[in-house]
N, CA, C and O atoms as CSV, one atom per row, in Angstrom:
chain,resi,resn,atom,element,x,y,z
A,1,MET,N,N,11.265,0.894,-6.944
A,1,MET,CA,C,10.160,0.832,-7.626
A,1,MET,C,C,9.039,0.804,-7.637
A,1,MET,O,O,8.795,-0.394,-7.500
A,2,ILE,N,N,7.964,1.406,-7.722
A,2,ILE,CA,C,6.961,1.097,-7.622
A,2,ILE,C,C,5.865,1.422,-8.794
A,2,ILE,O,O,5.987,2.478,-9.415
A,3,ALA,N,N,4.951,0.652,-9.055
A,3,ALA,CA,C,4.119,1.021,-10.225
A,3,ALA,C,C,3.161,2.001,-9.733
A,3,ALA,O,O,2.351,1.705,-8.855
A,4,GLN,N,N,3.232,3.373,-10.363
A,4,GLN,CA,C,1.929,3.735,-9.655
A,4,GLN,C,C,0.269,4.103,-10.742
A,4,GLN,O,O,0.138,4.277,-11.954
A,5,PRO,N,N,-0.664,4.095,-9.692
A,5,PRO,CA,C,-1.761,3.335,-10.621
A,5,PRO,C,C,-2.008,4.649,-11.486
A,5,PRO,O,O,-1.417,5.728,-11.450
A,6,GLU,N,N,-3.237,4.148,-12.401
A,6,GLU,CA,C,-3.456,5.001,-13.572
A,6,GLU,C,C,-4.418,6.033,-12.909
A,6,GLU,O,O,-4.771,6.962,-13.635
A,7,ASP,N,N,-4.688,6.015,-12.180
A,7,ASP,CA,C,-6.300,6.862,-11.298
A,7,ASP,C,C,-5.125,7.657,-10.239
A,7,ASP,O,O,-5.683,8.329,-9.372
A,8,GLY,N,N,-4.100,7.671,-10.202
A,8,GLY,CA,C,-2.990,8.203,-8.938
A,8,GLY,C,C,-3.496,7.978,-7.821
A,8,GLY,O,O,-3.117,8.796,-6.983
A,9,ASN,N,N,-4.294,7.107,-7.385
A,9,ASN,CA,C,-5.007,6.770,-6.046
A,9,ASN,C,C,-3.869,5.902,-5.447
A,9,ASN,O,O,-4.073,4.693,-5.550
A,10,LEU,N,N,-2.826,6.234,-4.901
A,10,LEU,CA,C,-1.874,5.646,-4.412
A,10,LEU,C,C,-2.231,4.900,-2.624
A,10,LEU,O,O,-1.508,3.966,-2.280
A,11,ARG,N,N,-2.847,5.175,-2.075
A,11,ARG,CA,C,-3.818,5.349,-0.756
A,11,ARG,C,C,-4.645,3.848,-0.951
A,11,ARG,O,O,-4.684,2.824,-0.268
A,12,GLU,N,N,-5.316,4.288,-2.313
A,12,GLU,CA,C,-6.340,3.055,-3.013
A,12,GLU,C,C,-5.687,1.608,-3.030
A,12,GLU,O,O,-5.915,0.606,-2.353
A,13,ALA,N,N,-4.676,1.904,-4.184
A,13,ALA,CA,C,-3.410,0.597,-4.672
A,13,ALA,C,C,-2.851,0.545,-3.420
A,13,ALA,O,O,-3.645,0.334,-2.503
A,14,ALA,N,N,-2.156,0.628,-3.252
A,14,ALA,CA,C,-1.724,0.511,-1.335
A,14,ALA,C,C,-2.523,-0.687,-0.545
A,14,ALA,O,O,-2.236,-1.880,-0.454
A,15,SER,N,N,-3.409,-0.090,-0.112
A,15,SER,CA,C,-4.692,-1.057,0.509
A,15,SER,C,C,-5.227,-2.353,-0.400
A,15,SER,O,O,-5.872,-3.248,0.146
A,16,ARG,N,N,-4.838,-2.396,-2.162
A,16,ARG,CA,C,-5.483,-3.329,-2.502
A,16,ARG,C,C,-4.290,-4.454,-2.335
A,16,ARG,O,O,-4.411,-5.677,-2.258
A,17,GLN,N,N,-3.234,-3.737,-2.307
A,17,GLN,CA,C,-1.910,-4.658,-2.545
A,17,GLN,C,C,-1.714,-5.555,-1.270
A,17,GLN,O,O,-1.165,-6.656,-1.303
A,18,ALA,N,N,-2.403,-4.751,0.254
A,18,ALA,CA,C,-2.277,-5.031,1.535
A,18,ALA,C,C,-3.270,-6.165,1.357
A,18,ALA,O,O,-2.906,-7.248,1.815
A,19,ASN,N,N,-4.532,-6.105,0.737
A,19,ASN,CA,C,-5.734,-7.128,1.039
A,19,ASN,C,C,-5.151,-8.372,-0.064
A,19,ASN,O,O,-5.466,-9.540,0.166
A,20,ARG,N,N,-4.515,-8.120,-0.945
A,20,ARG,CA,C,-4.251,-9.676,-1.769
A,20,ARG,C,C,-3.296,-10.558,-0.912
A,20,ARG,O,O,-3.594,-11.749,-0.827
A,21,LEU,N,N,-1.971,-10.031,-0.143
A,21,LEU,CA,C,-0.906,-10.207,0.886
A,21,LEU,C,C,-1.717,-10.961,1.512
A,21,LEU,O,O,-1.618,-12.187,1.453
A,22,ALA,N,N,-2.670,-10.326,2.226
A,22,ALA,CA,C,-3.311,-11.106,3.077
A,22,ALA,C,C,-3.896,-12.560,3.023
A,22,ALA,O,O,-4.353,-13.221,3.955
A,23,GLU,N,N,-3.783,-12.853,1.856
A,23,GLU,CA,C,-4.291,-14.320,1.591
A,23,GLU,C,C,-2.968,-15.041,1.370
A,23,GLU,O,O,-2.649,-16.132,0.896
A,24,TYR,N,N,-2.452,-14.211,1.793
A,24,TYR,CA,C,-0.814,-15.254,1.982
A,24,TYR,C,C,-1.077,-16.554,3.166
A,24,TYR,O,O,-1.561,-16.216,4.247
A,25,GLY,N,N,-0.839,-17.620,2.996
A,25,GLY,CA,C,-0.615,-18.671,3.963
A,25,GLY,C,C,0.708,-19.488,4.007
A,25,GLY,O,O,0.721,-20.499,4.708
A,26,GLY,N,N,1.831,-19.127,3.306
A,26,GLY,CA,C,2.865,-19.360,3.907
A,26,GLY,C,C,3.511,-19.498,4.765
A,26,GLY,O,O,2.981,-18.652,5.484
A,27,GLY,N,N,4.821,-20.164,5.756
A,27,GLY,CA,C,5.419,-19.417,6.529
A,27,GLY,C,C,6.213,-18.560,6.778
A,27,GLY,O,O,6.271,-18.105,7.921
A,28,HIS,N,N,7.025,-18.117,5.795
A,28,HIS,CA,C,8.070,-17.214,5.190
A,28,HIS,C,C,7.437,-15.415,5.161
A,28,HIS,O,O,6.512,-14.977,4.477
A,29,PRO,N,N,8.515,-14.494,6.375
A,29,PRO,CA,C,7.774,-14.022,7.145
A,29,PRO,C,C,7.722,-12.564,6.186
A,29,PRO,O,O,7.145,-11.511,6.456
A,30,GLY,N,N,8.607,-12.945,4.878
A,30,GLY,CA,C,8.536,-11.441,4.366
A,30,GLY,C,C,7.049,-10.737,3.722
A,30,GLY,O,O,6.841,-9.543,3.936
A,31,PRO,N,N,5.861,-11.717,2.778
A,31,PRO,CA,C,4.861,-10.915,2.211
A,31,PRO,C,C,3.911,-10.443,3.524
A,31,PRO,O,O,2.943,-9.700,3.359
A,32,ARG,N,N,4.363,-11.041,5.048
A,32,ARG,CA,C,3.372,-10.503,5.743
A,32,ARG,C,C,4.430,-9.058,6.061
A,32,ARG,O,O,3.626,-8.126,6.082
A,33,GLN,N,N,5.309,-8.700,6.216
A,33,GLN,CA,C,6.687,-7.951,6.260
A,33,GLN,C,C,6.079,-6.819,5.506
A,33,GLN,O,O,5.791,-5.751,6.046
A,34,LEU,N,N,5.832,-7.162,3.836
A,34,LEU,CA,C,5.323,-6.391,2.902
A,34,LEU,C,C,4.055,-5.774,3.135
A,34,LEU,O,O,3.773,-4.576,3.109
A,35,ARG,N,N,3.297,-6.815,3.379
A,35,ARG,CA,C,1.578,-6.057,3.798
A,35,ARG,C,C,1.359,-5.383,4.480
A,35,ARG,O,O,0.378,-4.639,4.463
A,36,GLN,N,N,2.676,-5.461,5.747
A,36,GLN,CA,C,2.778,-3.921,7.051
A,36,GLN,C,C,3.146,-3.192,6.031
A,36,GLN,O,O,2.194,-2.445,5.802
A,37,LEU,N,N,3.941,-2.999,5.332
A,37,LEU,CA,C,4.867,-1.606,4.358
A,37,LEU,C,C,3.685,-1.090,4.000
A,37,LEU,O,O,3.546,0.083,4.343
A,38,PHE,N,N,2.261,-1.855,3.088
A,38,PHE,CA,C,1.605,-1.700,2.708
A,38,PHE,C,C,0.563,-0.395,3.304
A,38,PHE,O,O,0.193,0.740,3.004
A,39,LEU,N,N,0.388,-1.505,4.412
A,39,LEU,CA,C,-0.683,-0.919,5.430
A,39,LEU,C,C,-0.446,0.733,6.028
A,39,LEU,O,O,-1.104,1.767,6.151
A,40,ASP,N,N,0.935,0.228,6.297
A,40,ASP,CA,C,1.607,1.645,7.024
A,40,ASP,C,C,1.272,3.195,5.448
A,40,ASP,O,O,0.617,4.221,5.631
A,41,LEU,N,N,1.910,2.826,4.233
A,41,LEU,CA,C,1.755,3.921,3.604
A,41,LEU,C,C,0.307,4.053,3.136
A,41,LEU,O,O,0.046,5.061,2.478
A,42,ALA,N,N,-0.681,3.172,3.384
A,42,ALA,CA,C,-2.065,3.391,2.957
A,42,ALA,C,C,-2.393,4.197,3.993
A,42,ALA,O,O,-3.115,5.126,3.629
A,43,ALA,N,N,-2.100,4.192,5.305
A,43,ALA,CA,C,-3.010,4.729,6.404
A,43,ALA,C,C,-1.631,6.478,6.200
A,43,ALA,O,O,-2.176,7.547,5.928
A,44,GLU,N,N,-0.748,6.469,6.295
A,44,GLU,CA,C,0.067,8.017,5.970
A,44,GLU,C,C,-0.512,8.226,4.811
A,44,GLU,O,O,-0.658,9.443,4.702
A,45,LEU,N,N,-0.812,7.822,4.127
A,45,LEU,CA,C,-1.150,8.854,2.627
A,45,LEU,C,C,-2.788,9.615,2.954
A,45,LEU,O,O,-3.241,10.681,2.539
A,46,GLY,N,N,-3.402,8.568,3.865
A,46,GLY,CA,C,-4.817,8.697,4.181
A,46,GLY,C,C,-4.965,9.827,5.104
A,46,GLY,O,O,-6.066,10.370,5.189
A,47,ARG,N,N,-3.677,10.364,6.014
A,47,ARG,CA,C,-3.879,11.642,6.936
A,47,ARG,C,C,-3.208,11.840,5.731
A,47,ARG,O,O,-3.116,10.645,5.452
A,48,GLY,N,N,-2.685,12.382,4.827
A,48,GLY,CA,C,-2.390,13.664,3.782
A,48,GLY,C,C,-3.352,14.949,3.684
A,48,GLY,O,O,-4.158,14.708,4.583
A,49,THR,N,N,-3.616,15.798,3.288
A,49,THR,CA,C,-4.476,16.773,2.376
A,49,THR,C,C,-4.789,16.728,1.290
A,49,THR,O,O,-5.544,17.609,0.879
A,50,ALA,N,N,-4.258,15.509,0.246
A,50,ALA,CA,C,-3.975,15.368,-1.059
A,50,ALA,C,C,-5.077,14.007,-1.137
A,50,ALA,O,O,-4.895,13.364,-2.171
A,51,GLY,N,N,-5.772,13.657,-0.575
A,51,GLY,CA,C,-6.218,12.455,0.008
A,51,GLY,C,C,-5.601,11.287,-0.955
A,51,GLY,O,O,-6.303,10.775,-1.827
A,52,GLY,N,N,-4.167,10.877,-0.730
A,52,GLY,CA,C,-3.837,9.968,-0.877
A,52,GLY,C,C,-3.370,10.419,-2.743
A,52,GLY,O,O,-3.157,9.371,-3.352
A,53,ARG,N,N,-3.258,11.221,-3.323
A,53,ARG,CA,C,-3.249,10.818,-4.828
A,53,ARG,C,C,-1.706,11.439,-5.013
A,53,ARG,O,O,-1.129,11.193,-6.073
A,54,ALA,N,N,-1.072,12.197,-4.049
A,54,ALA,CA,C,-0.210,12.429,-4.309
A,54,ALA,C,C,1.288,11.814,-3.663
A,54,ALA,O,O,1.057,11.093,-2.692
A,55,MET,N,N,2.344,11.902,-3.891
A,55,MET,CA,C,3.918,11.084,-3.613
A,55,MET,C,C,4.235,11.979,-3.502
A,55,MET,O,O,3.522,12.858,-3.986
A,56,SER,N,N,5.199,12.293,-2.970
A,56,SER,CA,C,6.642,13.844,-2.653
A,56,SER,C,C,7.452,12.608,-3.051
A,56,SER,O,O,7.142,11.430,-2.868
A,57,SER,N,N,8.931,13.279,-3.833
A,57,SER,CA,C,10.031,12.545,-4.097
A,57,SER,C,C,10.983,12.592,-3.381
A,57,SER,O,O,11.980,11.917,-3.634
């Protein structure tokens, strides 16, 4: 489950999370993999027609 941002802009929220995870300097691959998932999500939502404001279930 993910918490949706109050403004409903999932693309921007995913980008912010990816930026936060970019600061991780440890050796575990998990945060880097999670960052890539957020980057992929932001990119996919950026291609949508609703400007990344909605996510289908």
